[in-house]
C-alpha positions in Angstrom: 117.0 -28.1 -19.7 120.3 -26.9 -21.3 122.1 -27.2 -18.0 120.9 -30.8 -17.5 122.0 -31.8 -20.9 125.4 -30.2 -20.3 125.9 -32.0 -17.1 124.8 -35.4 -18.5 126.7 -35.4 -21.7 130.0 -36.4 -20.1 128.4 -39.2 -18.3 126.7 -40.4 -21.5 129.9 -40.2 -23.4 131.6 -42.2 -20.7 129.0 -44.7 -20.9 128.6 -44.4 -17.2 125.1 -45.6 -17.2 125.2 -46.4 -13.5 125.1 -42.8 -12.6 122.3 -41.8 -15.0 119.4 -42.4 -12.7 121.0 -40.6 -10.0 121.7 -37.7 -12.2 118.1 -37.6 -13.4 116.7 -37.7 -9.9 119.0 -34.9 -8.9 117.9 -32.8 -11.8 114.2 -33.4 -10.9 114.9 -32.4 -7.4 116.7 -29.3 -8.5 114.2 -28.0 -11.1 110.8 -29.7 -10.7 110.3 -29.3 -7.0 110.1 -25.5 -7.1 107.4 -25.6 -9.9 105.3 -28.0 -7.9 105.6 -25.8 -4.8 104.6 -22.9 -6.9 101.6 -24.7 -8.3 100.6 -25.9 -4.8 100.7 -22.2 -3.6 98.4 -21.2 -6.5 96.0 -24.1 -5.7 95.8 -23.0 -2.1 94.9 -19.4 -3.1 92.3 -20.7 -5.5 90.8 -22.9 -2.8 90.6 -19.9 -0.5 88.8 -17.9 -3.1 86.5 -20.8 -3.9 85.8 -21.2 -0.2 85.1 -17.5 0.1 82.8 -17.7 -3.0 81.0 -20.7 -1.6 80.5 -19.0 1.7 79.2 -15.9 0.0 76.8 -18.0 -2.1 75.7 -19.9 1.0 75.0 -16.5 2.7 73.0 -15.4 -0.4 71.1 -18.6 -0.3 70.4 -18.2 3.4 69.2 -14.6 2.7 67.1 -15.9 -0.2 65.6 -18.6 2.1 64.8 -15.9 4.7 63.2 -13.8 2.0 61.3 -16.8 0.7 60.1 -17.6 4.3 59.0 -14.0 4.7 57.1 -14.1 1.3 55.5 -17.4 2.4 54.4 -15.7 5.6 53.0 -12.8 3.6 51.2 -15.2 1.2 49.7 -17.0 4.2 48.4 -13.7 5.6 47.0 -12.7 2.2 45.3 -16.1 2.0 43.7 -15.5 5.4 42.5 -12.0 4.2 41.2 -13.6 1.0 39.3 -16.3 2.9 37.8 -13.6 5.2 36.7 -11.5 2.2 35.1 -14.6 0.6 33.3 -15.3 3.9 32.1 -11.6 4.0 31.0 -11.8 0.3 29.1 -15.0 1.1 27.3 -13.4 4.1 26.6 -10.3 1.9 25.1 -12.5 -0.8 22.9 -14.3 1.8 21.8 -10.9 3.4 21.1 -9.5 -0.1 19.1 -12.5 -1.1 17.1 -12.4 2.1 16.4 -8.7 1.7 15.3 -9.2 -1.9 13.0 -12.0 -0.8 11.5 -9.9 2.0 11.0 -7.0 -0.4 9.3 -9.2 -2.9 7.1 -10.6 -0.2 6.2 -7.2 1.1 5.4 -6.0 -2.4 3.2 -9.1 -3.0 1.3 -8.5 0.2 0.7 -4.8 -0.6 -0.5 -5.6 -4.2 -2.7 -8.4 -2.9 -4.3 -6.1 -0.3 -4.9 -3.3 -2.8 -6.4 -5.7 -5.4 -8.7 -7.2 -2.8 -10.4 -4.0 -1.7 -12.6 -2.0 -4.1 -11.9 1.1 -2.1 -8.4 2.1 -1.1 -7.1 0.2 2.0 -6.8 2.2 5.2 -3.6 2.2 7.2 -5.3 0.3 10.0 -5.7 -2.9 7.9 -4.2 -6.0 9.3 -2.9 -8.8 7.0 -3.2 -12.4 8.2 -2.4 -15.7 6.5 -5.5 -17.7 5.5 -5.9 -21.4 5.0 -6.3 -21.0 1.2 -2.7 -21.7 0.5 0.5 -19.8 0.1 -0.8 -17.5 -2.5 -4.0 -16.6 -0.6 -4.1 -13.6 1.7 -6.8 -12.4 4.0 -7.3 -8.8 5.1 -9.6 -8.1 8.1 -10.7 -4.5 8.6 -13.7 -2.5 9.9 -14.8 0.1 12.3 -17.4 0.9 15.0 -19.4 4.1 14.5 -21.6 5.0 17.4 -23.3 8.3 18.4 -25.9 10.1 20.5 -28.8 11.5 18.4 -31.0 14.2 20.0 -34.2 14.9 18.1 -36.7 17.8 18.6 -39.8 17.0 16.5 -41.7 20.1 17.5 -43.3 18.6 20.5 -40.8 16.4 22.3 -37.0 16.4 22.5 -35.5 12.9 23.0 -32.1 11.4 23.0 -31.4 8.2 21.1 -28.3 6.0 21.3 -27.6 5.0 17.8 -25.2 3.5 15.3 -24.4 6.2 12.7 -26.2 5.1 9.5 -24.0 7.4 7.3 -21.3 4.7 7.8 -22.7 2.0 10.0 -20.4 -0.3 12.1 -19.1 -3.2 10.0 -16.4 -5.8 9.6 -14.9 -6.9 6.3 -13.0 -10.1 5.3 -11.1 -9.5 2.0 -9.5 -12.5 0.5 -7.2 -12.6 -2.6 -5.4 -15.2 -4.6 -2.6 -14.0 -6.9 -3.3 -16.4 -9.9 -0.9 -14.7 -12.3 1.1 -11.5 -12.5 -1.9 -9.9 -14.1 -4.9 -11.8 -12.6 -6.1 -11.6 -9.0 -9.0 -13.7 -7.7 -10.8 -11.9 -4.9 -13.5 -12.6 -2.3 -15.3 -10.2 0.0 -17.6 -10.7 2.9 -18.8 -7.5 4.6 -21.2 -7.6 7.5 -23.1 -4.8 9.2 -23.1 -5.1 13.0 -25.1 -2.0 13.9 -27.8 -1.9 16.5 -30.2 1.1 16.5 -29.2 2.5 13.1 -29.8 6.2 13.1 -31.7 6.0 9.8 -34.2 3.5 11.1 -35.3 4.4 14.6 -38.3 6.6 15.2 -40.5 7.9 18.0 -42.4 4.7 17.8 -39.4 2.4 17.6 -36.5 3.4 19.7 -34.7 0.0 19.6 -34.3 -1.2 16.1 -31.6 -3.9 17.0 -30.9 -4.8 13.3 -27.6 -6.2 14.5 -26.6 -8.3 11.4 -26.9 -7.6 7.7 -25.0 -8.8 4.7 -23.7 -5.7 3.0 -21.5 -7.6 0.6 -20.9 -11.2 -0.3 -19.0 -11.3 -3.6 -16.2 -12.8 -5.7 -14.1 -11.0 -8.3 -11.6 -11.4 -11.1 -9.3 -8.4 -11.4 -7.0 -7.9 -14.3 -4.8 -4.8 -14.8 -5.2 -5.1 -18.5 -8.9 -6.1 -18.9 -10.7 -4.7 -15.8 -12.6 -6.2 -13.0 -15.6 -8.6 -13.0 -17.6 -9.0 -9.8 -20.4 -11.5 -9.0 -22.6 -11.5 -5.9 -24.2 -9.0 -3.6 -22.4 -5.6 -3.5 -22.5 -2.1 -4.9 -24.2 -1.7 -8.3 -22.4 0.4 -10.9 -24.7 3.4 -10.2 -24.6 3.2 -6.4 -22.7 6.1 -4.7 -22.4 8.1 -7.9 -24.4 10.7 -6.0 -22.0 10.8 -3.1 -18.7 12.3 -4.4 -17.3 14.1 -1.4 -13.8 15.5 -0.6 -14.9 17.7 2.3 -13.5 15.4 5.0 -17.0 15.4 6.8 -18.4 12.4 4.9 -18.5 10.4 8.1 -21.5 12.4 9.3 -22.7 14.6 6.4 -23.1 13.8 2.8 -25.7 13.9 0.0 -27.9 11.1 1.4 -29.0 13.3 4.3 -31.8 10.8 5.3 -29.2 8.6 6.9 -29.4 11.0 9.8 -32.8 10.4 11.5 -34.3 8.9 8.4 -36.9 7.0 10.3 -38.1 9.9 12.4 -41.8 10.9 11.8 -43.0 14.4 11.1 -45.7 15.8 13.5 -48.7 17.8 12.4 -48.2 21.4 13.1 -51.6 22.1 14.7 -52.5 18.9 16.5 -49.0 17.7 17.3 -49.9 14.2 16.3 -47.4 12.0 14.5 -47.9 11.5 10.8 -46.9 8.5 8.8 -44.4 10.5 6.8 -40.7 9.7 7.6 -37.8 11.9 6.9 -36.7 9.2 4.4 -40.0 9.6 2.5 -39.4 13.3 2.0 -35.6 13.3 1.1 -34.1 10.9 -1.5 -31.0 11.7 -3.6 -31.8 8.9 -6.0 -28.4 7.4 -5.7 -28.6 4.5 -8.2 -29.8 1.0 -7.6 -28.1 0.6 -4.2 -26.5 -2.6 -3.0 -27.9 -5.7 -4.8 -27.0 -9.2 -6.1 -25.6 -8.6 -9.5 -22.8 -9.1 -12.0 -20.7 -6.0 -12.5 -17.8 -4.9 -14.7 -15.4 -2.1 -14.2 -13.0 -1.1 -17.0 -9.3 -0.2 -16.5 -8.8 3.5 -15.8 -8.0 5.7 -18.8 -6.7 9.2 -17.9 -8.3 8.9 -14.5 -11.7 7.7 -15.9 -13.4 4.3 -15.9 -16.7 2.9 -17.1 -18.8 0.4 -15.2 -22.0 -1.5 -15.6 -24.1 -4.1 -13.8 -27.0 -6.4 -14.6 -29.5 -7.5 -11.9 -32.5 -9.8 -11.8 -35.9 -8.7 -13.3 -34.1 -7.1 -16.3 -32.6 -4.3 -14.2 -29.4 -2.7 -15.3 -27.2 0.4 -14.9 -24.1 2.1 -16.2 -21.7 4.7 -14.6 -18.7 6.9 -15.5 -16.2 7.8 -12.8 -13.3 10.2 -13.0 -10.7 11.5 -10.6 -7.6 13.6 -11.0 -5.1 16.1 -9.5 -3.4 19.2 -10.8 -2.6 22.9 -10.2 -3.1 22.5 -6.5 -6.6 21.0 -7.0 -8.0 17.5 -6.4 -11.3 16.6 -8.0 -13.7 13.6 -8.5 -16.9 13.4 -10.6 -19.4 10.7 -11.1 -22.5 10.2 -13.4 -24.9 7.2 -13.8 -28.1 6.0 -15.4 -30.1 3.1 -14.2 -33.4 1.3 -15.0 -35.0 0.2 -11.8 -38.0 -1.5 -13.5 -40.4 -0.3 -11.0 -44.1 0.2 -11.8 -44.7 3.8 -13.0 -41.0 4.6 -13.1 -38.6 4.9 -16.0 -34.9 5.8 -15.8 -32.9 7.0 -12.8 -30.2 9.7 -13.3 -27.5 10.6 -10.7 -24.4 12.7 -10.8 -22.0 14.4 -8.3 -18.7 16.2 -8.2 -16.3 17.5 -5.5 -13.3 19.8 -5.7 -10.7 20.4 -3.0 -8.0 23.1 -3.1 -5.2 21.3 -1.3 -3.3 24.3 0.0 -6.2 26.2 1.6 -8.4 23.2 2.4 -11.4 24.9 0.8 -13.7 22.5 -1.0 -17.0 22.5 -2.9 -19.4 19.5 -3.4 -22.5 19.2 -5.5 -24.9 16.4 -6.2 -28.1 15.9 -8.2 -30.5 13.0 -8.8 -33.9 12.4 -10.4 -36.2 9.6 -11.5 -38.5 9.7 -14.5 -42.1 8.9 -13.6 -45.1 8.3 -15.8 -48.0 10.8 -15.8 -46.7 13.0 -12.9 -43.9 15.4 -12.1 -40.5 13.8 -11.7 -39.0 13.9 -8.1 -35.5 15.3 -7.9 -32.9 16.2 -5.3 -30.2 18.9 -5.3 -27.4 19.0 -2.7 -24.6 21.5 -2.2 -21.8 21.7 0.4 -19.1 24.2 1.2 -16.2 22.9 3.3 -12.9 23.8 4.9 -10.1 21.6 6.2 -7.1 22.7 8.3 -4.4 21.2 10.5 -5.1 23.1 13.6 -3.8 20.3 15.8 -0.9 17.9 15.4 -3.2 14.9 15.9 -4.9 15.3 12.6 -7.0 17.5 10.3 -10.1 19.3 11.4 -12.9 19.6 8.8 -15.9 21.9 8.8 -18.8 22.0 6.3 -22.2 23.6 5.8 -24.7 22.1 3.3 -28.1 22.7 1.8 -30.6 20.3 0.3 -33.7 20.8 -1.8 -36.0 17.8 -2.5 -39.0 18.2 -4.8 -42.2 16.2 -5.4 -41.7 13.9 -2.3 -43.5 12.3 -0.7 -46.3 13.6 -3.0 -46.4 15.7 -6.1 -45.7 19.4 -5.4 -44.4 18.7 -1.9 -41.1 20.5 -1.2 -38.4 19.5 1.3 -35.6 21.7 2.6 -32.7 20.9 4.8 -29.5 22.6 6.0 -26.7 21.3 8.2 -23.5 22.2 9.9 -20.8 19.6 10.6 -17.4 19.3 12.2 -15.0 16.4 12.3 -11.7 16.0 14.2 -9.3 13.3 13.1 -6.8 11.5 15.3 -4.7 9.8 12.7 -2.4 7.8 15.0 -5.4 6.1 16.6 -7.6 5.6 13.6 -10.3 7.6 15.3 -12.6 10.5 14.4 -15.0 12.5 16.6 -17.8 14.5 15.0 -20.8 16.7 15.6 -23.7 17.7 13.3 -26.7 19.9 13.5 -29.4 19.5 10.8 -32.9 20.8 10.3 -35.5 19.0 8.1 -38.4 21.1 6.8 -41.3 19.9 4.6 -43.9 22.1 2.9 -47.0 20.1 1.8 -49.1 20.9 -1.1 -52.1 19.0 0.3 -52.9 17.9 3.8 -51.9 19.4 7.1 -48.6 21.2 7.6 -45.9 19.6 9.6 -43.3 20.9 12.1 -39.6 21.0 11.4 -37.4 18.4 12.8 -34.1 19.5 14.5 -31.4 16.9 14.9 -28.1 17.0 16.8 -25.6 14.1 16.6 -22.4 13.7 18.5 -20.3 10.5 18.0 -17.1 8.8 17.2 -15.8 6.3 14.7 -12.9 4.0 15.6 -11.3 1.9 12.9 -9.5 -1.4 13.1 
């Protein structure tokens, strides 16, 4: 600026204003133009830097877009996996729900079948749906029990084709309705379909043909907390209290020995003539009031024990105590009962039995006793004992053996004495619900008055098939 002023001062002093613009322009050209050029060069470098920065930022944005696209792809894949897991969870919930429903249904059917039957259900039972509604179930079960019975009465030896009266052929229809979680309503129709029952036929009647009989027609209310009420025809409380048996031979040999050949007649020892005395008349184990129309109550079990009682027509009644348990390798059952039959000349009837099984060795012992009080004469009584053995000799099922002895007193008349011994064997075929069995038994009767009679020898071979 000093140089410009120095140059211009003479011109100003000379008042040569005409040259002043020219001087100013020259000065601008001389000094300003280099500055502008310098600033332009600086701006170009800045633009290059900015362009480089913008390119770098664009590259970063492109990389970020690529990363974002990759993340979106990963998110889409994760979403697919999540959707698949949700689908699997849904299927799992459905399968679990169906399994729980099936388990509940199976449990309900099992509880219904168990509540319907007074005795434990056998594996051969079949469950079908009845017309009584969704809560009603029907169990149909039974068996056929047929045999050949050979009898030697001291004069003749004959074969009889019979239905085994120890457990005659039958069919049962057990219906139950699950009213509440605690209460089950039950119904039971049990029919005997048994021609030529072994306890009924005789030398004079070879074809009994008692095909149909109503064993049980009853209804029940069963509560886990309050017990069981039963109304109709069926077992009285005292019935079968003389028949406790864990020997495994009960299908052919038990305390009521007259079920084998009970209708057969003794022959006179001297003349060989038939008497009117049946095996059934000489051997009676006084096993309660039998199977009758009644109302019966069974209490819940307490430490394996339960009380029961029944009321019948004509002021008849009975009461019984049953117990069963296991421990120390032993299994045991014991029964006792008292009954009032209200028969002329008779008072109370007493029955009891017990059976013990050693589970490891299969050895077992059974005992039964029964008597009836009679007015003005000696009381008849019956004693029965059995020693048995069970073993798994074959894979098909257990084999059971037993020997028993019976003493019956004051039958058919006072001071008469009856004796019997038997040998039995039973082979089980578990997979087929089948048993085959054989029995030899001798019946002997010593008479206090009247002619002596011959012994009766009986051989029975048969089979029971369950369904």
